[in-house]
Every structure is written in structure tokens, then in C-alpha cells.
N, CA, C and O atoms as a printed pandas DataFrame, in Angstrom:
     atom_number atom_name residue_name chain_id  residue_number  x_coord  y_coord  z_coord
0              1         N          MET        A               1    0.832   -1.192    0.000
1              2        CA          MET        A               1    0.000    0.000    0.000
2              3         C          MET        A               1    0.870    1.247    0.000
3              4         O          MET        A               1    1.130    1.846    1.044
4              5         N          LEU        A               2    1.285    1.600   -1.116
5              6        CA          LEU        A               2    2.059    2.811   -1.382
6              7         C          LEU        A               2    3.493    2.742   -0.880
7              8         O          LEU        A               2    4.412    3.031   -1.647
8              9         N          ALA        A               3    3.720    2.377    0.359
9             10        CA          ALA        A               3    5.071    2.242    0.920
10            11         C          ALA        A               3    5.947    3.461    0.675
11            12         O          ALA        A               3    7.133    3.335    0.369
12            13         N          GLY        A               4    5.356    4.633    0.810
13            14        CA          GLY        A               4    6.121    5.854    0.668
14            15         C          GLY        A               4    6.270    6.344   -0.760
15            16         O          GLY        A               4    6.898    7.375   -0.999
16            17         N          ARG        A               5    5.697    5.614   -1.715
17            18        CA          ARG        A               5    5.752    6.027   -3.122
18            19         C          ARG        A               5    4.528    6.890   -3.427
19            20         O          ARG        A               5    3.507    6.796   -2.745
20            21         N          THR        A               6    4.638    7.715   -4.440
21            22        CA          THR        A               6    3.464    8.483   -4.846
22            23         C          THR        A               6    2.416    7.525   -5.396
23            24         O          THR        A               6    2.738    6.433   -5.866
24            25         N          ILE        A               7    1.176    7.944   -5.330
25            26        CA          ILE        A               7    0.101    7.121   -5.883
26            27         C          ILE        A               7    0.353    6.877   -7.366
27            28         O          ILE        A               7    0.144    5.768   -7.858
28            29         N          GLU        A               8    0.793    7.891   -8.069
29            30        CA          GLU        A               8    1.059    7.748   -9.500
30            31         C          GLU        A               8    2.107    6.668   -9.767
31            32         O          GLU        A               8    1.951    5.866  -10.688
32            33         N          THR        A               9    3.171    6.643   -8.969
33            34        CA          THR        A               9    4.227    5.641   -9.128
34            35         C          THR        A               9    3.699    4.246   -8.827
35            36         O          THR        A               9    3.960    3.300   -9.571
36            37         N          ALA        A              10    2.953    4.123   -7.729
37            38        CA          ALA        A              10    2.413    2.818   -7.341
38            39         C          ALA        A              10    1.435    2.298   -8.389
39            40         O          ALA        A              10    1.445    1.111   -8.715
40            41         N          LEU        A              11    0.596    3.179   -8.912
41            42        CA          LEU        A              11   -0.393    2.746   -9.890
42            43         C          LEU        A              11    0.203    2.526  -11.272
43            44         O          LEU        A              11   -0.406    1.847  -12.100
44            45         N          ALA        A              12    1.374    3.081  -11.540
45            46        CA          ALA        A              12    2.038    2.840  -12.824
46            47         C          ALA        A              12    2.380    1.363  -12.975
47            48         O          ALA        A              12    2.473    0.848  -14.089
48            49         N          GLU        A              13    2.565    0.687  -11.846
49            50        CA          GLU        A              13    2.859   -0.745  -11.865
50            51         C          GLU        A              13    1.600   -1.567  -12.100
51            52         O          GLU        A              13    1.673   -2.746  -12.446
52            53         N          TYR        A              14    0.449   -0.939  -11.909
53            54        CA          TYR        A              14   -0.843   -1.574  -12.108
54            55         C          TYR        A              14   -1.162   -1.539  -13.592
55            56         O          TYR        A              14   -0.877   -0.548  -14.263
56            57         N          ASP        A              15   -1.743   -2.593  -14.105
57            58        CA          ASP        A              15   -2.056   -2.647  -15.537
58            59         C          ASP        A              15   -3.305   -1.830  -15.841
59            60         O          ASP        A              15   -4.400   -2.378  -15.972
60            61         N          ALA        A              16   -3.135   -0.533  -15.951
61            62        CA          ALA        A              16   -4.255    0.345  -16.269
62            63         C          ALA        A              16   -4.529    0.295  -17.763
63            64         O          ALA        A              16   -3.641    0.028  -18.573
64            65         N          GLU        A              17   -5.774    0.559  -18.101
65            66        CA          GLU        A              17   -6.135    0.641  -19.508
66            67         C          GLU        A              17   -5.626    1.966  -20.061
67            68         O          GLU        A              17   -5.523    2.939  -19.315
68            69         N          PRO        A              18   -5.307    2.026  -21.342
69            70        CA          PRO        A              18   -4.826    3.284  -21.933
70            71         C          PRO        A              18   -5.828    4.421  -21.664
71            72         O          PRO        A              18   -7.036    4.262  -21.837
72            73         N          GLY        A              19   -5.294    5.550  -21.242
73            74        CA          GLY        A              19   -6.134    6.716  -20.983
74            75         C          GLY        A              19   -6.725    6.776  -19.591
75            76         O          GLY        A              19   -7.318    7.787  -19.214
76            77         N          GLN        A              20   -6.574    5.701  -18.813
77            78        CA          GLN        A              20   -7.113    5.697  -17.452
78            79         C          GLN        A              20   -6.248    6.561  -16.552
79            80         O          GLN        A              20   -5.024    6.432  -16.549
80            81         N          THR        A              21   -6.877    7.439  -15.791
81            82        CA          THR        A              21   -6.141    8.321  -14.889
82            83         C          THR        A              21   -6.097    7.725  -13.491
83            84         O          THR        A              21   -6.796    6.758  -13.190
84            85         N          VAL        A              22   -5.268    8.314  -12.648
85            86        CA          VAL        A              22   -5.204    7.913  -11.236
86            87         C          VAL        A              22   -6.576    8.069  -10.608
87            88         O          VAL        A              22   -7.017    7.201   -9.854
88            89         N          ASP        A              23   -7.260    9.171  -10.912
89            90        CA          ASP        A              23   -8.608    9.389  -10.372
90            91         C          ASP        A              23   -9.558    8.281  -10.801
91            92         O          ASP        A              23  -10.351    7.794   -9.995
92            93         N          ASP        A              24   -9.482    7.877  -12.074
93            94        CA          ASP        A              24  -10.339    6.796  -12.565
94            95         C          ASP        A              24  -10.090    5.510  -11.786
95            96         O          ASP        A              24  -11.029    4.834  -11.367
96            97         N          LEU        A              25   -8.815    5.180  -11.597
97            98        CA          LEU        A              25   -8.467    3.948  -10.893
98            99         C          LEU        A              25   -8.917    3.993   -9.438
99           100         O          LEU        A              25   -9.484    3.025   -8.931
100          101         N          LEU        A              26   -8.667    5.119   -8.762
101          102        CA          LEU        A              26   -9.067    5.237   -7.360
102          103         C          LEU        A              26  -10.578    5.226   -7.219
103          104         O          LEU        A              26  -11.108    4.629   -6.282
104          105         N          ALA        A              27  -11.279    5.877   -8.136
105          106        CA          ALA        A              27  -12.737    5.927   -8.071
106          107         C          ALA        A              27  -13.358    4.541   -8.239
107          108         O          ALA        A              27  -14.505    4.321   -7.850
108          109         N          GLY        A              28  -12.605    3.615   -8.815
109          110        CA          GLY        A              28  -13.098    2.251   -8.978
110          111         C          GLY        A              28  -12.920    1.374   -7.746
111          112         O          GLY        A              28  -13.381    0.232   -7.723
112          113         N          LEU        A              29  -12.254    1.900   -6.725
113          114        CA          LEU        A              29  -12.039    1.130   -5.491
114          115         C          LEU        A              29  -13.242    1.284   -4.569
115          116         O          LEU        A              29  -13.983    2.263   -4.655
116          117         N          SER        A              30  -13.424    0.321   -3.700
117          118        CA          SER        A              30  -14.521    0.398   -2.734
118          119         C          SER        A              30  -14.228    1.499   -1.712
119          120         O          SER        A              30  -13.070    1.855   -1.494
120          121         N          PRO        A              31  -15.279    2.037   -1.089
121          122        CA          PRO        A              31  -15.055    3.041   -0.047
122          123         C          PRO        A              31  -14.138    2.533    1.069
123          124         O          PRO        A              31  -13.298    3.283    1.565
124          125         N          LEU        A              32  -14.292    1.275    1.463
125          126        CA          LEU        A              32  -13.450    0.713    2.516
126          127         C          LEU        A              32  -11.987    0.673    2.072
127          128         O          LEU        A              32  -11.092    1.008    2.847
128          129         N          THR        A              33  -11.751    0.272    0.849
129          130        CA          THR        A              33  -10.381    0.225    0.334
130          131         C          THR        A              33   -9.774    1.621    0.285
131          132         O          THR        A              33   -8.599    1.792    0.608
132          133         N          LEU        A              34  -10.550    2.618   -0.112
133          134        CA          LEU        A              34  -10.051    3.993   -0.126
134          135         C          LEU        A              34   -9.681    4.464    1.274
135          136         O          LEU        A              34   -8.652    5.114    1.457
136          137         N          VAL        A              35  -10.511    4.143    2.264
137          138        CA          VAL        A              35  -10.208    4.532    3.649
138          139         C          VAL        A              35   -8.910    3.875    4.099
139          140         O          VAL        A              35   -8.056    4.523    4.704
140          141         N          ARG        A              36   -8.766    2.600    3.805
141          142        CA          ARG        A              36   -7.546    1.891    4.207
142          143         C          ARG        A              36   -6.326    2.440    3.472
143          144         O          ARG        A              36   -5.267    2.613    4.074
144          145         N          LEU        A              37   -6.466    2.711    2.188
145          146        CA          LEU        A              37   -5.358    3.258    1.417
146          147         C          LEU        A              37   -4.969    4.639    1.930
147          148         O          LEU        A              37   -3.785    4.964    2.023
148          149         N          ARG        A              38   -5.973    5.450    2.261
149          150        CA          ARG        A              38   -5.698    6.793    2.784
150          151         C          ARG        A              38   -4.978    6.733    4.124
151          152         O          ARG        A              38   -4.170    7.610    4.430
152          153         N          ASN        A              39   -5.258    5.722    4.918
153          154        CA          ASN        A              39   -4.644    5.607    6.243
154          155         C          ASN        A              39   -3.340    4.818    6.253
155          156         O          ASN        A              39   -2.669    4.748    7.283
156          157         N          ALA        A              40   -2.973    4.222    5.118
157          158        CA          ALA        A              40   -1.735    3.442    5.050
158          159         C          ALA        A              40   -0.495    4.253    5.416
159          160         O          ALA        A              40    0.365    3.731    6.125
160          161         N          PRO        A              41   -0.357    5.508    4.966
161          162        CA          PRO        A              41    0.845    6.260    5.368
162          163         C          PRO        A              41    0.930    6.464    6.881
163          164         O          PRO        A              41    2.019    6.426    7.453
164          165         N          TYR        A              42   -0.209    6.678    7.522
165          166        CA          TYR        A              42   -0.213    6.844    8.981
166          167         C          TYR        A              42    0.209    5.539    9.664
167          168         O          TYR        A              42    0.997    5.550   10.610
168          169         N          ALA        A              43   -0.322    4.421    9.175
169          170        CA          ALA        A              43    0.010    3.115    9.755
170          171         C          ALA        A              43    1.483    2.786    9.557
171          172         O          ALA        A              43    2.125    2.209   10.435
172          173         N          ARG        A              44    2.010    3.158    8.396
173          174        CA          ARG        A              44    3.422    2.868    8.115
174          175         C          ARG        A              44    4.338    3.538    9.139
175          176         O          ARG        A              44    5.441    3.060    9.403
176          177         N          HIS        A              45    3.878    4.633    9.703
177          178        CA          HIS        A              45    4.667    5.352   10.713
178          179         C          HIS        A              45    4.256    4.999   12.140
179          180         O          HIS        A              45    4.817    5.545   13.090
180          181         N          GLY        A              46    3.278    4.089   12.312
181          182        CA          GLY        A              46    2.950    3.589   13.642
182          183         C          GLY        A              46    1.804    4.264   14.368
183          184         O          GLY        A              46    1.690    4.132   15.586
184          185         N          ARG        A              47    0.953    4.980   13.655
185          186        CA          ARG        A              47   -0.179    5.651   14.297
186          187         C          ARG        A              47   -1.186    4.635   14.833
187          188         O          ARG        A              47   -1.494    3.650   14.161
188          189         N          ALA        A              48   -1.697    4.872   16.038
189          190        CA          ALA        A              48   -2.795    4.070   16.584
190          191         C          ALA        A              48   -4.103    4.646   16.038
191          192         O          ALA        A              48   -4.230    5.860   15.877
192          193         N          PHE        A              49   -5.056    3.787   15.759
193          194        CA          PHE        A              49   -6.340    4.215   15.205
194          195         C          PHE        A              49   -7.458    3.979   16.205
195          196         O          PHE        A              49   -7.460    2.976   16.919
196          197         N          ASN        A              50   -8.412    4.905   16.257
197          198        CA          ASN        A              50   -9.613    4.710   17.069
198          199         C          ASN        A              50  -10.543    3.699   16.418
199          200         O          ASN        A              50  -11.298    3.011   17.104
200          201         N          SER        A              51  -10.489    3.611   15.105
201          202        CA          SER        A              51  -11.319    2.673   14.361
202          203         C          SER        A              51  -10.778    1.254   14.563
203          204         O          SER        A              51   -9.615    0.976   14.271
204          205         N          ARG        A              52  -11.626    0.372   15.059
205          206        CA          ARG        A              52  -11.217   -1.026   15.266
206          207         C          ARG        A              52  -10.836   -1.680   13.936
207          208         O          ARG        A              52   -9.895   -2.471   13.874
208          209         N          ASP        A              53  -11.572   -1.346   12.877
209          210        CA          ASP        A              53  -11.272   -1.919   11.569
210          211         C          ASP        A              53   -9.849   -1.547   11.134
211          212         O          ASP        A              53   -9.072   -2.412   10.728
212          213         N          LEU        A              54   -9.517   -0.264   11.222
213          214        CA          LEU        A              54   -8.184    0.159   10.796
214          215         C          LEU        A              54   -7.099   -0.415   11.695
215          216         O          LEU        A              54   -6.061   -0.871   11.215
216          217         N          GLN        A              55   -7.339   -0.390   12.980
217          218        CA          GLN        A              55   -6.357   -0.929   13.921
218          219         C          GLN        A              55   -6.092   -2.410   13.617
219          220         O          GLN        A              55   -4.944   -2.852   13.575
220          221         N          SER        A              56   -7.154   -3.149   13.411
221          222        CA          SER        A              56   -7.037   -4.575   13.122
222          223         C          SER        A              56   -6.382   -4.810   11.763
223          224         O          SER        A              56   -5.496   -5.655   11.632
224          225         N          PHE        A              57   -6.817   -4.066   10.763
225          226        CA          PHE        A              57   -6.288   -4.251    9.409
226          227         C          PHE        A              57   -4.781   -4.023    9.354
227          228         O          PHE        A              57   -4.057   -4.788    8.716
228          229         N          PHE        A              58   -4.317   -2.987   10.014
229          230        CA          PHE        A              58   -2.903   -2.647    9.920
230          231         C          PHE        A              58   -2.011   -3.367   10.929
231          232         O          PHE        A              58   -0.820   -3.537   10.666
232          233         N          TYR        A              59   -2.541   -3.792   12.065
233          234        CA          TYR        A              59   -1.667   -4.286   13.135
234          235         C          TYR        A              59   -1.940   -5.709   13.623
235          236         O          TYR        A              59   -1.048   -6.333   14.197
236          237         N          ASP        A              60   -3.133   -6.233   13.413
237          238        CA          ASP        A              60   -3.448   -7.559   13.947
238          239         C          ASP        A              60   -3.037   -8.659   12.979
239          240         O          ASP        A              60   -2.970   -8.456   11.766
240          241         N          ASP        A              61   -2.767   -9.816   13.541
241          242        CA          ASP        A              61   -2.557  -11.001   12.714
242          243         C          ASP        A              61   -3.908  -11.450   12.191
243          244         O          ASP        A              61   -4.933  -11.188   12.821
244          245         N          PRO        A              62   -3.928  -12.126   11.045
245          246        CA          PRO        A              62   -5.203  -12.650   10.560
246          247         C          PRO        A              62   -5.691  -13.772   11.471
247          248         O          PRO        A              62   -4.892  -14.357   12.202
248          249         N          PRO        A              63   -6.984  -14.084   11.443
249          250        CA          PRO        A              63   -7.498  -15.199   12.243
250          251         C          PRO        A              63   -6.761  -16.489   11.886
251          252         O          PRO        A              63   -6.279  -16.632   10.763
252          253         N          PRO        A              64   -6.668  -17.439   12.840
253          254        CA          PRO        A              64   -5.897  -18.670   12.604
254          255         C          PRO        A              64   -6.243  -19.395   11.309
255          256         O          PRO        A              64   -5.348  -19.873   10.611
256          257         N          LEU        A              65   -7.533  -19.483   10.979
257          258        CA          LEU        A              65   -7.905  -20.194    9.754
258          259         C          LEU        A              65   -7.443  -19.463    8.501
259          260         O          LEU        A              65   -7.286  -20.077    7.446
260          261         N          MET        A              66   -7.228  -18.181    8.609
261          262        CA          MET        A              66   -6.803  -17.394    7.458
262          263         C          MET        A              66   -5.286  -17.354    7.330
263          264         O          MET        A              66   -4.772  -17.025    6.261
264          265         N          LYS        A              67   -4.559  -17.681    8.395
265          266        CA          LYS        A              67   -3.097  -17.539    8.376
266          267         C          LYS        A              67   -2.457  -18.332    7.252
267          268         O          LYS        A              67   -1.554  -17.834    6.581
268          269         N          SER        A              68   -2.913  -19.567    7.034
269          270        CA          SER        A              68   -2.289  -20.357    5.982
270          271         C          SER        A              68   -2.570  -19.744    4.616
271          272         O          SER        A              68   -1.712  -19.762    3.734
272          273         N          HIS        A              69   -3.760  -19.206    4.444
273          274        CA          HIS        A              69   -4.135  -18.594    3.171
274          275         C          HIS        A              69   -3.336  -17.308    2.925
275          276         O          HIS        A              69   -2.924  -17.028    1.800
276          277         N          PHE        A              70   -3.127  -16.542    3.982
277          278        CA          PHE        A              70   -2.459  -15.259    3.842
278          279         C          PHE        A              70   -1.016  -15.265    4.338
279          280         O          PHE        A              70   -0.405  -14.204    4.464
280          281         N          SER        A              71   -0.470  -16.429    4.619
281          282        CA          SER        A              71    0.855  -16.460    5.228
282          283         C          SER        A              71    1.913  -15.752    4.379
283          284         O          SER        A              71    2.732  -15.005    4.915
284          285         N          LEU        A              72    1.906  -15.973    3.081
285          286        CA          LEU        A              72    2.898  -15.310    2.232
286          287         C          LEU        A              72    2.674  -13.804    2.214
287          288         O          LEU        A              72    3.631  -13.030    2.257
288          289         N          ALA        A              73    1.416  -13.388    2.149
289          290        CA          ALA        A              73    1.118  -11.955    2.157
290          291         C          ALA        A              73    1.555  -11.330    3.472
291          292         O          ALA        A              73    2.095  -10.223    3.486
292          293         N          MET        A              74    1.325  -12.036    4.583
293          294        CA          MET        A              74    1.723  -11.500    5.882
294          295         C          MET        A              74    3.240  -11.420    5.974
295          296         O          MET        A              74    3.776  -10.447    6.505
296          297         N          GLN        A              75    3.935  -12.426    5.467
297          298        CA          GLN        A              75    5.395  -12.402    5.490
298          299         C          GLN        A              75    5.918  -11.253    4.632
299          300         O          GLN        A              75    6.853  -10.553    5.023
300          301         N          ASP        A              76    5.312  -11.065    3.465
301          302        CA          ASP        A              76    5.711   -9.951    2.600
302          303         C          ASP        A              76    5.468   -8.625    3.299
303          304         O          ASP        A              76    6.302   -7.722    3.230
304          305         N          ARG        A              77    4.326   -8.503    3.973
305          306        CA          ARG        A              77    3.976   -7.275    4.682
306          307         C          ARG        A              77    5.020   -6.971    5.748
307          308         O          ARG        A              77    5.445   -5.826    5.899
308          309         N          GLN        A              78    5.429   -7.992    6.480
309          310        CA          GLN        A              78    6.397   -7.784    7.552
310          311         C          GLN        A              78    7.785   -7.485    6.990
311          312         O          GLN        A              78    8.492   -6.621    7.507
312          313         N          ARG        A              79    8.179   -8.204    5.924
313          314        CA          ARG        A              79    9.502   -7.985    5.321
314          315         C          ARG        A              79    9.606   -6.621    4.663
315          316         O          ARG        A              79   10.661   -5.988    4.701
316          317         N          SER        A              80    8.522   -6.170    4.062
317          318        CA          SER        A              80    8.567   -4.932    3.289
318          319         C          SER        A              80    8.726   -3.701    4.158
319          320         O          SER        A              80    9.165   -2.654    3.682
320          321         N          GLY        A              81    8.373   -3.818    5.426
321          322        CA          GLY        A              81    8.442   -2.653    6.292
322          323         C          GLY        A              81    7.325   -1.670    6.033
323          324         O          GLY        A              81    7.358   -0.550    6.542
324          325         N          VAL        A              82    6.324   -2.068    5.241
325          326        CA          VAL        A              82    5.215   -1.175    4.935
326          327         C          VAL        A              82    4.437   -0.864    6.197
327          328         O          VAL        A              82    4.015    0.273    6.409
328          329         N          PHE        A              83    4.246   -1.866    7.033
329          330        CA          PHE        A              83    3.496   -1.678    8.267
330          331         C          PHE        A              83    4.377   -2.023    9.450
331          332         O          PHE        A              83    5.147   -2.981    9.378
332          333         N          PRO        A              84    4.289   -1.284   10.517
333          334        CA          PRO        A              84    5.061   -1.643   11.711
334          335         C          PRO        A              84    4.455   -2.865   12.383
335          336         O          PRO        A              84    3.286   -3.188   12.172
336          337         N          GLN        A              85    5.242   -3.523   13.172
337          338        CA          GLN        A              85    4.752   -4.671   13.929
338          339         C          GLN        A              85    3.799   -4.218   15.032
339          340         O          GLN        A              85    2.849   -4.920   15.380
340          341         N          THR        A              86    4.067   -3.060   15.562
341          342        CA          THR        A              86    3.257   -2.536   16.662
342          343         C          THR        A              86    3.051   -1.036   16.465
343          344         O          THR        A              86    3.720   -0.393   15.656
344          345         N          VAL        A              87    2.118   -0.513   17.220
345          346        CA          VAL        A              87    1.894    0.926   17.227
346          347         C          VAL        A              87    3.120    1.598   17.822
347          348         O          VAL        A              87    3.718    1.090   18.771
348          349         N          ASP        A              88    3.487    2.729   17.268
349          350        CA          ASP        A              88    4.622    3.497   17.777
350          351         C          ASP        A              88    4.102    4.514   18.782
351          352         O          ASP        A              88    3.420    5.461   18.391
352          353         N          PRO        A              89    4.406    4.345   20.076
353          354        CA          PRO        A              89    3.894    5.287   21.079
354          355         C          PRO        A              89    4.400    6.716   20.876
355          356         O          PRO        A              89    3.822    7.663   21.408
356          357         N          SER        A              90    5.473    6.867   20.109
357          358        CA          SER        A              90    5.997    8.214   19.860
358          359         C          SER        A              90    5.506    8.768   18.520
359          360         O          SER        A              90    6.053    9.748   18.013
360          361         N          TYR        A              91    4.475    8.141   17.948
361          362        CA          TYR        A              91    3.953    8.593   16.667
362          363         C          TYR        A              91    3.549   10.065   16.740
363          364         O          TYR        A              91    2.987   10.528   17.732
364          365         N          ALA        A              92    3.849   10.779   15.666
365          366        CA          ALA        A              92    3.387   12.157   15.483
366          367         C          ALA        A              92    3.192   12.370   13.987
367          368         O          ALA        A              92    3.927   11.811   13.173
368          369         N          ASP        A              93    2.198   13.180   13.630
369          370        CA          ASP        A              93    1.958   13.457   12.218
370          371         C          ASP        A              93    3.195   14.035   11.535
371          372         O          ASP        A              93    3.336   13.932   10.317
372          373         N          ALA        A              94    4.077   14.632   12.301
373          374        CA          ALA        A              94    5.302   15.205   11.740
374          375         C          ALA        A              94    6.180   14.135   11.081
375          376         O          ALA        A              94    7.066   14.470   10.294
376          377         N          LYS        A              95    5.948   12.867   11.387
377          378        CA          LYS        A              95    6.727   11.783   10.784
378          379         C          LYS        A              95    6.336   11.534    9.328
379          380         O          LYS        A              95    7.089   10.907    8.583
380          381         N          LEU        A              96    5.174   12.018    8.922
381          382        CA          LEU        A              96    4.741   11.827    7.547
382          383         C          LEU        A              96    5.582   12.683    6.604
383          384         O          LEU        A              96    5.968   13.803    6.937
384          385         N          THR        A              97    5.854   12.141    5.440
385          386        CA          THR        A              97    6.641   12.846    4.441
386          387         C          THR        A              97    5.723   13.696    3.550
387          388         O          THR        A              97    4.499   13.621    3.647
388          389         N          LYS        A              98    6.335   14.493    2.695
389          390        CA          LYS        A              98    5.558   15.268    1.724
390          391         C          LYS        A              98    4.774   14.341    0.801
391          392         O          LYS        A              98    3.634   14.634    0.439
392          393         N          VAL        A              99    5.379   13.240    0.428
393          394        CA          VAL        A              99    4.697   12.255   -0.426
394          395         C          VAL        A              99    3.494   11.686    0.309
395          396         O          VAL        A              99    2.422   11.542   -0.279
396          397         N          ASP        A             100    3.658   11.358    1.598
397          398        CA          ASP        A             100    2.536   10.843    2.390
398          399         C          ASP        A             100    1.375   11.839    2.388
399          400         O          ASP        A             100    0.229   11.469    2.135
400          401         N          HIS        A             101    1.683   13.102    2.670
401          402        CA          HIS        A             101    0.635   14.133    2.707
402          403         C          HIS        A             101   -0.037   14.288    1.343
403          404         O          HIS        A             101   -1.255   14.445    1.261
404          405         N          ALA        A             102    0.753   14.244    0.282
405          406        CA          ALA        A             102    0.195   14.369   -1.067
406          407         C          ALA        A             102   -0.731   13.202   -1.380
407          408         O          ALA        A             102   -1.810   13.405   -1.936
408          409         N          ASN        A             103   -0.324   11.976   -1.029
409          410        CA          ASN        A             103   -1.154   10.794   -1.276
410          411         C          ASN        A             103   -2.473   10.881   -0.522
411          412         O          ASN        A             103   -3.533   10.599   -1.081
412          413         N          VAL        A             104   -2.408   11.271    0.744
413          414        CA          VAL        A             104   -3.626   11.402    1.546
414          415         C          VAL        A             104   -4.549   12.437    0.892
415          416         O          VAL        A             104   -5.761   12.232    0.820
416          417         N          GLY        A             105   -3.981   13.531    0.425
417          418        CA          GLY        A             105   -4.778   14.568   -0.218
418          419         C          GLY        A             105   -5.467   14.086   -1.483
419          420         O          GLY        A             105   -6.637   14.394   -1.710
420          421         N          VAL        A             106   -4.756   13.338   -2.302
421          422        CA          VAL        A             106   -5.334   12.803   -3.541
422          423         C          VAL        A             106   -6.510   11.886   -3.215
423          424         O          VAL        A             106   -7.568   11.981   -3.838
424          425         N          ILE        A             107   -6.327   11.009   -2.249
425          426        CA          ILE        A             107   -7.384   10.060   -1.900
426          427         C          ILE        A             107   -8.576   10.785   -1.272
427          428         O          ILE        A             107   -9.723   10.462   -1.582
428          429         N          ARG        A             108   -8.322   11.755   -0.399
429          430        CA          ARG        A             108   -9.421   12.537    0.187
430          431         C          ARG        A             108  -10.249   13.227   -0.896
431          432         O          ARG        A             108  -11.476   13.272   -0.814
432          433         N          GLU        A             109   -9.576   13.759   -1.901
433          434        CA          GLU        A             109  -10.283   14.442   -2.981
434          435         C          GLU        A             109  -11.164   13.468   -3.756
435          436         O          GLU        A             109  -12.299   13.802   -4.096
436          437         N          VAL        A             110  -10.665   12.281   -4.036
437          438        CA          VAL        A             110  -11.467   11.270   -4.724
438          439         C          VAL        A             110  -12.654   10.875   -3.852
439          440         O          VAL        A             110  -13.772   10.754   -4.353
440          441         N          GLU        A             111  -12.430   10.674   -2.560
441          442        CA          GLU        A             111  -13.525   10.332   -1.651
442          443         C          GLU        A             111  -14.578   11.442   -1.619
443          444         O          GLU        A             111  -15.778   11.166   -1.594
444          445         N          ARG        A             112  -14.128   12.685   -1.620
445          446        CA          ARG        A             112  -15.054   13.818   -1.591
446          447         C          ARG        A             112  -15.921   13.830   -2.856
447          448         O          ARG        A             112  -17.139   13.994   -2.777
448          449         N          ARG        A             113  -15.290   13.657   -4.013
449          450        CA          ARG        A             113  -16.053   13.657   -5.272
450          451         C          ARG        A             113  -17.029   12.496   -5.336
451          452         O          ARG        A             113  -18.151   12.656   -5.816
452          453         N          LEU        A             114  -16.621   11.340   -4.863
453          454        CA          LEU        A             114  -17.523   10.180   -4.868
454          455         C          LEU        A             114  -18.707   10.412   -3.922
455          456         O          LEU        A             114  -19.835   10.028   -4.234
456          457         N          ALA        A             115  -18.456   11.029   -2.781
457          458        CA          ALA        A             115  -19.531   11.316   -1.822
458          459         C          ALA        A             115  -20.531   12.308   -2.426
459          460         O          ALA        A             115  -21.737   12.182   -2.210
460          461         N          GLU        A             116  -20.035   13.292   -3.180
461          462        CA          GLU        A             116  -20.914   14.274   -3.807
462          463         C          GLU        A             116  -21.809   13.637   -4.848
463          464         O          GLU        A             116  -22.952   14.055   -5.035
464          465         N          ARG        A             117  -21.286   12.616   -5.532
465          466        CA          ARG        A             117  -22.094   11.908   -6.547
466          467         C          ARG        A             117  -23.192   11.066   -5.908
467          468         O          ARG        A             117  -24.211   10.753   -6.524
468          469         N          GLY        A             118  -22.943   10.711   -4.641
469          470        CA          GLY        A             118  -23.942    9.937   -3.908
470          471         C          GLY        A             118  -23.816    8.513   -4.157
471          472         O          GLY        A             118  -24.585    7.720   -3.613
């Protein structure tokens, strides 16, 4: 989930159809996926979330029955350093980079436009 790269860079690796923009690709994601993607930069720096869904998604192990199915994904997640193993008690928004702030802004704008469409 971004791992400190711009959304444009991350999506360039995605097989987009010719002429598809970043906005088009993001608008095709579910609202839940957009929320998780928007919060990925915060999680990468160790922010604790009030939302149980976000806290669980970024920091909890999958349920035992799912571990075998997701074991490679979980190992990749841990190796990549995309997500911390635990919440960082010294987390501060100041830890976010300019790229992180830009990514959050792009996703917020897409969420805003989708909400306006209803």
C-alpha cells in the first residue's frame, strides 16, 4: 500500500487501460479500500487508530484459519516494512513525508467527489 511512493508511481505498476487516470483507478475502489489506502501512510509510521477496523487491518494477525491462506502476504507485509509490527507510542503526524501528505490529499479528494455523486 504505497510504501512511501506516490500514488502515481504505485499505480504505474498496475495494468491500467490506456487513458485511465489515477482518479479513474481510485474511483473504482470500494469506499473501505479507499479509507484503508488513505490511512496506510499513517500506519506505516505507527499511528494508533480509534477505528477497530483500521487498527485490526494494519496491526493484527489474521485469524488462525486465514493464516495459511495469507501467510505469504503476511510475510511480505512484515519484510517490506510497509506496516510496523506494533503501534509506535511516539507517533506524530510530523513523521509523515511530503509524499505521504500528497497521497492522503489525492485520496481525500477522490472520496469527496464520490460522496458528492452519492
